[in-house]
C-alpha angles and dihedrals in degrees: 000000000000092000093053090048091051091050092051091050090051092050090049091050095050098042097078090056093064110102129178127247122207110314098012104101114188093187096045087245127110107251113225129181113201120200112188144144115273117269088238090069092084147321088270092054092048087056092046094051090045090053093053092045089053094052105033102062136131088251087060091049103265137123102204134198120182138195128187129195141137089214117092095208091054091049091050091053090049094050088049090054091050088054089051091048089056102241119178095221137020116205110198137192099174123214090217132021097230136064102044104106099095095046091048092050089051090052093049092048087051092053092249117143117220124208121192119212135185094356137046128228135218092244140116107275089226088070095065131045097226144330124231103190152143119255097241093179088056090050090055093044092048093050095046091047088054092048092051090049090062089071096211114189087243137357116227104169136194104202115199110191131205125230105326115248096020119127091241092053094045093048097045092044103048099067093049092043088057089057090050093049091047090052093238091117131028121234104224092170134349115185137142120246090180091234090302122140096206094049091049089054090052091052094053091044089055092053092046090050090049089059091230115157117245138161104174131061111190107187119182095222138021096252093057089046088054091051091049091051091050088058091049092049093052090050094048093242114148122229144177130043096340097026138092098249125060108219122205130183141166137225104049099241107184092244091050092053089050087058088056092048089052091049094242092117129032109208142016127185118215122236114179115219094190109105102119099088092051092050090045089055091049094049090049089051091053092047089054092055098265130126132229114242100176109075098185128034114187120201115235109245140166142184126250128220121208089225095058106026117116136196089251088060091053091048092051105037106022119112123222124349 
């Protein structure tokens, strides 16, 4: 009897040490690790985080761990920890496009499937299951095409960039940079504000104080455009449809689209934050024994012009309140 009791005690002591690897779910739930940028980054990101929190829940069959950071090295460490923890899937919106090869290979070797969302990576497509993303290059091309169509007598541009090295920054920068290099537009200033409203305000204040001539502000998200406009207002510089400075933003926050409708801004580029439901469908297909055949799913997006935007557009496409 004592031997049996001892054996039971040993088994009970060992049992908690058993952890699951990819596909072996001890809770009956699909274990997911989400690596994302923090919701405080922007209105877009807040909507993106909320979308994933709505879809990836215990009621929908998931056990979820999340990690938020704007720093690529911190994201890399978090993803490595998720691999160690034995998640089934890693969902990733990377802070920077480079540096992910080793982590992705480790995930693949561990049998963990990786889904990219929002942003692409510079990595071999065989290292991730699928990417559900925005076409950031198209966002930049669409915005610059709109700007060129305004046929301004001259283009003197303050370019406020997002977090350097991110897919969104690269895509929204490249089309404008091509105009600078071709001499069709003048780069008055080009500086990162890392998506931050206050930093964007400082950049524009510095240009104003330098007495340099400008007539376009191309800000790579709505928050930075808002900061830029605050600097213009304090300096008494007009902007928008009937103003002296063209104001451009990205993300289509509801409050930003209202600025377009009021004529205070000129353009806003859409960036859809809603990828969670698509990834959920893909995961459920894999769990049912199916395979994913579409490697890249691109969100449909457009640009909005202050002269044509309607309240119906704001109601349909605006993010947040």
